[in-house]
TITIMAR-378819 format. One record per residue: residue number from 0; x, y, z of N, C-alpha, C, O in turn. Coordinates in nm, 3 decimals, always signed. Example, Ala and Ser with C-alpha at 12.3 -4.5 7.8 and 13.67 -1.06 7.14 Angstrom:
TITIMAR-378819
0; +1.319; -0.569; +0.780; +1.230; -0.450; +0.780; +1.320; -0.330; +0.780; +1.424; -0.332; +0.846
1; +1.285; -0.225; +0.708; +1.367; -0.106; +0.714; +1.290; +0.003; +0.787; +1.341; +0.114; +0.804
end
This chain:
TITIMAR-378819
0; -1.834; -1.561; -5.100; -1.728; -1.571; -5.199; -1.739; -1.707; -5.268; -1.758; -1.809; -5.202
1; -1.726; -1.707; -5.397; -1.733; -1.830; -5.475; -1.592; -1.884; -5.498; -1.497; -1.807; -5.505
2; -1.580; -2.014; -5.509; -1.450; -2.075; -5.538; -1.401; -2.159; -5.422; -1.476; -2.191; -5.330
3; -1.275; -2.194; -5.428; -1.212; -2.277; -5.327; -1.136; -2.190; -5.230; -1.066; -2.097; -5.271
4; -1.149; -2.217; -5.103; -1.074; -2.145; -5.001; -0.979; -2.242; -4.934; -1.016; -2.356; -4.904
5; -0.857; -2.197; -4.909; -0.756; -2.278; -4.840; -0.702; -2.196; -4.724; -0.694; -2.073; -4.733
6; -0.665; -2.262; -4.617; -0.605; -2.197; -4.501; -0.474; -2.267; -4.470; -0.469; -2.390; -4.461
7; -0.368; -2.189; -4.452; -0.238; -2.243; -4.416; -0.187; -2.171; -4.293; -0.224; -2.056; -4.266
8; -0.102; -2.237; -4.218; -0.035; -2.177; -4.103; +0.114; -2.204; -4.116; +0.156; -2.307; -4.169
9; +0.193; -2.108; -4.067; +0.338; -2.123; -4.073; +0.400; -2.057; -3.951; +0.345; -1.962; -3.895
10; +0.515; -2.108; -3.910; +0.587; -2.052; -3.796; +0.665; -1.926; -3.836; +0.658; -1.824; -3.767
11; +0.741; -1.933; -3.946; +0.830; -1.823; -3.984; +0.791; -1.757; -4.115; +0.789; -1.635; -4.125
12; +0.760; -1.839; -4.217; +0.720; -1.782; -4.345; +0.637; -1.883; -4.423; +0.644; -2.003; -4.401
13; +0.558; -1.829; -4.515; +0.476; -1.910; -4.603; +0.507; -1.866; -4.744; +0.491; -1.748; -4.777
14; +0.549; -1.958; -4.830; +0.580; -1.928; -4.970; +0.469; -1.985; -5.055; +0.437; -2.104; -5.046
15; +0.410; -1.901; -5.137; +0.295; -1.938; -5.219; +0.328; -1.910; -5.364; +0.372; -1.799; -5.397
16; +0.309; -2.008; -5.452; +0.336; -1.993; -5.595; +0.204; -2.004; -5.670; +0.130; -2.101; -5.652
17; +0.175; -1.905; -5.754; +0.050; -1.904; -5.831; +0.080; -1.906; -5.979; +0.151; -1.819; -6.030
18; +0.026; -2.004; -6.049; +0.043; -2.013; -6.194; -0.053; -1.922; -6.269; -0.031; -1.893; -6.387
19; -0.158; -1.876; -6.203; -0.253; -1.781; -6.262; -0.292; -1.683; -6.153; -0.395; -1.699; -6.087
20; -0.210; -1.581; -6.135; -0.228; -1.486; -6.025; -0.362; -1.413; -6.030; -0.411; -1.368; -5.927
21; -0.420; -1.399; -6.148; -0.549; -1.332; -6.160; -0.662; -1.407; -6.095; -0.767; -1.349; -6.067
22; -0.644; -1.534; -6.070; -0.747; -1.615; -6.007; -0.734; -1.626; -5.857; -0.807; -1.703; -5.794
23; -0.640; -1.550; -5.798; -0.613; -1.561; -5.655; -0.649; -1.431; -5.584; -0.601; -1.324; -5.622
24; -0.732; -1.440; -5.482; -0.763; -1.327; -5.395; -0.705; -1.356; -5.258; -0.722; -1.465; -5.204
25; -0.634; -1.257; -5.202; -0.569; -1.272; -5.073; -0.628; -1.170; -4.977; -0.630; -1.051; -5.007
26; -0.676; -1.216; -4.860; -0.724; -1.118; -4.761; -0.605; -1.049; -4.697; -0.507; -1.114; -4.660
27; -0.613; -0.918; -4.685; -0.506; -0.843; -4.619; -0.555; -0.799; -4.482; -0.672; -0.817; -4.450
28; -0.468; -0.742; -4.402; -0.495; -0.719; -4.260; -0.623; -0.643; -4.231; -0.686; -0.668; -4.128
29; -0.664; -0.551; -4.316; -0.786; -0.474; -4.286; -0.911; -0.545; -4.333; -1.020; -0.488; -4.326
30; -0.899; -0.669; -4.380; -1.013; -0.748; -4.421; -1.050; -0.737; -4.567; -1.134; -0.813; -4.616
31; -0.990; -0.642; -4.639; -1.017; -0.628; -4.781; -0.943; -0.736; -4.859; -0.841; -0.788; -4.814
32; -0.997; -0.769; -4.977; -0.935; -0.872; -5.061; -0.846; -0.805; -5.166; -0.883; -0.703; -5.225
33; -0.729; -0.862; -5.188; -0.634; -0.813; -5.288; -0.618; -0.920; -5.395; -0.591; -1.035; -5.363
34; -0.635; -0.883; -5.523; -0.610; -0.977; -5.632; -0.460; -0.986; -5.649; -0.391; -0.884; -5.654
35; -0.408; -1.107; -5.657; -0.263; -1.128; -5.660; -0.198; -1.072; -5.785; -0.085; -1.024; -5.779
36; -0.267; -1.076; -5.899; -0.210; -1.024; -6.023; -0.311; -1.031; -6.135; -0.431; -1.045; -6.112
37; -0.261; -1.021; -6.256; -0.346; -1.028; -6.375; -0.363; -1.173; -6.419; -0.284; -1.260; -6.383
38; -0.467; -1.197; -6.497; -0.492; -1.330; -6.551; -0.370; -1.379; -6.629; -0.318; -1.308; -6.715
39; -0.324; -1.500; -6.598; -0.211; -1.560; -6.667; -0.075; -1.525; -6.610; +0.025; -1.586; -6.649
40; -0.067; -1.430; -6.517; +0.062; -1.397; -6.457; +0.105; -1.507; -6.360; +0.022; -1.566; -6.291
41; +0.233; -1.534; -6.356; +0.291; -1.631; -6.265; +0.363; -1.552; -6.156; +0.452; -1.473; -6.185
42; +0.323; -1.574; -6.031; +0.383; -1.497; -5.921; +0.416; -1.588; -5.803; +0.354; -1.692; -5.783
43; +0.515; -1.543; -5.727; +0.551; -1.608; -5.601; +0.531; -1.505; -5.490; +0.571; -1.389; -5.503
44; +0.469; -1.548; -5.382; +0.443; -1.460; -5.268; +0.506; -1.522; -5.144; +0.491; -1.641; -5.119
45; +0.577; -1.440; -5.068; +0.637; -1.485; -4.943; +0.575; -1.402; -4.831; +0.592; -1.280; -4.825
46; +0.503; -1.470; -4.742; +0.443; -1.405; -4.626; +0.531; -1.433; -4.505; +0.570; -1.547; -4.480
47; +0.562; -1.327; -4.429; +0.628; -1.342; -4.300; +0.543; -1.267; -4.198; +0.450; -1.196; -4.237
48; +0.572; -1.281; -4.070; +0.490; -1.209; -3.971; +0.493; -1.057; -3.988; +0.399; -0.989; -3.945
49; +0.596; -1.004; -4.050; +0.608; -0.858; -4.061; +0.602; -0.804; -4.204; +0.600; -0.682; -4.222
50; +0.599; -0.891; -4.305; +0.609; -0.842; -4.443; +0.546; -0.941; -4.541; +0.532; -1.060; -4.512
51; +0.510; -0.889; -4.657; +0.463; -0.971; -4.768; +0.540; -0.927; -4.891; +0.539; -0.809; -4.926
52; +0.606; -1.021; -4.959; +0.681; -0.990; -5.080; +0.620; -1.066; -5.197; +0.600; -1.187; -5.190
53; +0.589; -0.992; -5.304; +0.531; -1.052; -5.424; +0.629; -1.031; -5.539; +0.666; -0.918; -5.569
54; +0.669; -1.141; -5.602; +0.760; -1.130; -5.716; +0.697; -1.198; -5.836; +0.631; -1.301; -5.824
55; +0.719; -1.138; -5.953; +0.664; -1.192; -6.077; +0.768; -1.279; -6.144; +0.884; -1.241; -6.155
56; +0.726; -1.396; -6.187; +0.813; -1.486; -6.260; +0.822; -1.440; -6.406; +0.735; -1.367; -6.453
57; +0.924; -1.481; -6.474; +0.937; -1.447; -6.616; +0.845; -1.532; -6.703; +0.827; -1.503; -6.821
58; +0.788; -1.638; -6.644; +0.697; -1.726; -6.718; +0.555; -1.675; -6.710; +0.516; -1.617; -6.609
59; +0.477; -1.696; -6.816; +0.335; -1.669; -6.815; +0.262; -1.787; -6.873; +0.317; -1.859; -6.956
60; +0.139; -1.807; -6.831; +0.059; -1.915; -6.886; +0.003; -1.871; -7.020; -0.035; -1.755; -7.035
61; -0.002; -1.961; -7.118; -0.062; -1.929; -7.247; -0.192; -2.001; -7.262; -0.259; -1.988; -7.364
end
């Protein structure tokens, strides 16, 4: 995989904010990669031990 990889750990939840969701790939439990969104979309993702919530911001990058 090309690009920058980051690893984070959290006890209860991890909140991730992406200013360009199209540039973010997230590994999901079965090992496949999920693109967070479309190019220029602004999204917030909240990971917990039992759930993942993705919400789209009203802002977009121009």
